C-alpha positions in Angstrom: 47.7 -2.1 -33.0 46.6 -3.2 -36.5 43.6 -5.0 -34.3 42.7 -1.7 -32.8 42.6 0.1 -36.1 40.2 -2.6 -37.5 38.2 -2.5 -34.3 38.0 1.3 -34.5 36.9 0.9 -38.1 34.2 -1.4 -37.4 32.8 1.1 -34.8 32.5 3.8 -37.5 31.1 1.9 -40.0 28.3 0.3 -37.5 27.5 4.0 -36.7 26.7 4.7 -40.5 24.8 1.6 -40.8 23.0 2.0 -37.5 22.2 6.0 -37.6 21.9 6.4 -41.3 21.2 3.3 -43.2 18.5 1.9 -41.3 17.0 4.8 -40.0 13.7 4.2 -41.3 13.0 0.7 -40.1 11.3 0.1 -37.0 12.3 -3.7 -36.2 15.8 -4.6 -36.8 17.5 -7.7 -36.1 21.3 -8.2 -36.6 22.4 -11.5 -37.1 26.2 -12.1 -35.9 28.7 -14.8 -36.5 30.6 -15.0 -33.4 33.9 -13.2 -33.5 35.4 -10.1 -31.8 35.1 -7.7 -35.1 31.7 -9.0 -35.9 30.7 -8.6 -32.2 32.1 -4.7 -32.5 30.4 -3.9 -35.4 26.9 -5.5 -34.4 27.1 -3.5 -31.1 27.9 -0.2 -32.6 25.0 -0.6 -35.2 22.6 -1.4 -32.1 23.9 1.6 -30.2 23.7 4.0 -32.9 20.3 2.8 -34.2 18.7 3.1 -30.9 20.6 6.5 -30.3 18.6 7.7 -33.4 15.4 5.8 -33.0 12.9 4.7 -30.4 12.5 1.3 -32.5 13.0 -2.1 -31.6 16.3 -4.1 -32.1 17.5 -7.4 -31.4 20.9 -9.0 -31.8 21.2 -12.6 -32.5 24.6 -14.3 -32.2 24.6 -17.5 -34.6 26.5 -20.7 -34.5 26.2 -24.3 -35.7 25.0 -25.3 -32.4 22.2 -22.6 -32.1 20.6 -22.3 -35.7 17.4 -23.5 -34.9 16.9 -21.2 -32.1 18.2 -18.1 -34.0 15.7 -18.4 -36.8 12.7 -19.2 -34.4 14.1 -15.7 -32.7 14.5 -14.0 -35.8 11.1 -15.1 -36.8 8.8 -14.8 -33.9 10.4 -10.9 -33.8 8.9 -10.2 -37.3 11.8 -7.7 -38.6 11.5 -5.2 -41.3 15.1 -5.6 -41.8 18.0 -8.2 -41.1 21.4 -7.5 -41.1 24.0 -10.3 -41.4 27.2 -9.7 -40.0 29.2 -12.4 -41.1 33.1 -13.0 -41.9 35.8 -14.7 -40.1 38.9 -16.6 -40.2 37.5 -19.6 -41.8 35.8 -18.9 -45.1 34.0 -22.7 -45.8 32.9 -22.4 -42.3 31.1 -19.0 -42.8 29.8 -20.3 -46.3 28.1 -23.3 -44.5 26.9 -21.4 -41.7 25.3 -18.7 -43.9 23.9 -21.4 -46.3 22.4 -23.0 -43.7 21.2 -19.9 -41.9 19.5 -18.4 -45.3 17.9 -22.0 -46.0 16.2 -22.2 -42.6 15.0 -18.5 -42.9 13.4 -19.5 -46.3 11.8 -22.3 -45.2 10.4 -20.3 -42.2 8.8 -18.1 -44.9 10.5 -15.0 -43.3 10.2 -11.7 -45.2 12.6 -8.5 -44.6 14.7 -6.4 -46.0 18.3 -8.2 -46.2 21.4 -6.1 -46.0 24.9 -7.7 -45.8 27.6 -6.1 -44.6 30.4 -6.7 -47.1 33.4 -5.1 -45.9 34.9 -7.8 -43.9 32.4 -10.6 -45.7 33.3 -10.7 -49.7 30.4 -10.9 -52.2 31.9 -14.0 -53.4 31.0 -15.6 -50.0 27.4 -14.8 -50.7 28.0 -16.3 -54.4 28.4 -19.6 -52.8 25.4 -19.7 -50.9 23.1 -19.2 -54.0 24.3 -22.1 -55.2 21.1 -23.8 -53.4 18.1 -23.1 -54.8 16.1 -21.8 -51.7 18.7 -19.4 -50.8 18.6 -18.1 -54.3 14.8 -17.7 -54.0 15.1 -16.4 -50.3 17.5 -13.5 -51.8 14.9 -12.8 -54.8 11.9 -12.6 -53.1 13.3 -10.4 -50.4 15.0 -6.7 -51.1 18.6 -7.5 -50.7 21.2 -4.8 -50.3 25.4 -5.0 -49.5 26.9 -2.4 -47.5 30.5 -1.4 -49.0 33.1 1.1 -48.3 35.2 3.0 -51.1 38.0 4.5 -48.6 39.2 6.5 -52.0 35.6 8.5 -52.3 35.2 8.2 -48.7 31.8 6.7 -48.5 29.6 4.0 -47.3 27.8 2.6 -50.1 24.2 1.2 -50.1 24.1 -1.1 -52.9 20.9 -3.2 -54.3 22.2 -7.1 -54.9 20.9 -8.1 -58.1 21.8 -11.9 -59.1 22.4 -12.2 -62.8 21.5 -15.4 -64.9 25.1 -17.0 -64.1 24.1 -17.1 -60.5 26.8 -14.0 -60.1 25.8 -11.1 -58.1 26.1 -7.5 -59.1 25.7 -4.6 -56.7 24.1 -1.4 -58.0 24.7 1.7 -55.8 21.6 3.1 -54.6 23.1 5.7 -51.9 26.2 7.1 -50.5 27.1 8.2 -47.0 30.2 10.0 -46.6 32.6 8.9 -43.9 33.9 11.0 -41.1 37.8 12.4 -41.5 38.9 10.2 -38.8 37.3 6.9 -40.3 39.1 7.8 -43.6 42.3 8.3 -42.0 42.0 4.7 -40.6 41.3 3.4 -43.7 43.9 4.7 -45.7 46.6 4.1 -43.1 45.4 0.4 -42.5 45.4 -0.4 -46.4 
């Protein structure tokens, strides 16, 4: 039952991201670390985004085996925005994969607004990736955002990512999007 609730929460979140947060972009890439919940969120973002827009969208599933091909696919598409849907059972694997991917995107001179879905993916994971200088520069050279949820207030928040002098991430809320009643019930019932 818990797995179904978590999956349903991802569908609701993907709807807000795809339909509201990304609505002004014409070319979107969602980069997904391959696991069930990430794939559900990615599919929800895609269907909601395409439902609200006639714009272009690609989904890239990334793993250690296909990083270079994933970077090539992302950069050749020339996206306006990249959404990173990462997180899973193995935190160190997630950090290593994200660190490597962001380094390769920096080396490829990729420029886009960067969105990190941080509901399943904790900001501490992102802080570990900025120990690499080129990842730090990549985040600083592009507009970087974190998407979070405040279940008590019933909102999904779009936050600007600011990296302070201690290489810690600070989030500054730019906008809030109300969640549906059903989404709120799921968040409260499973906490």
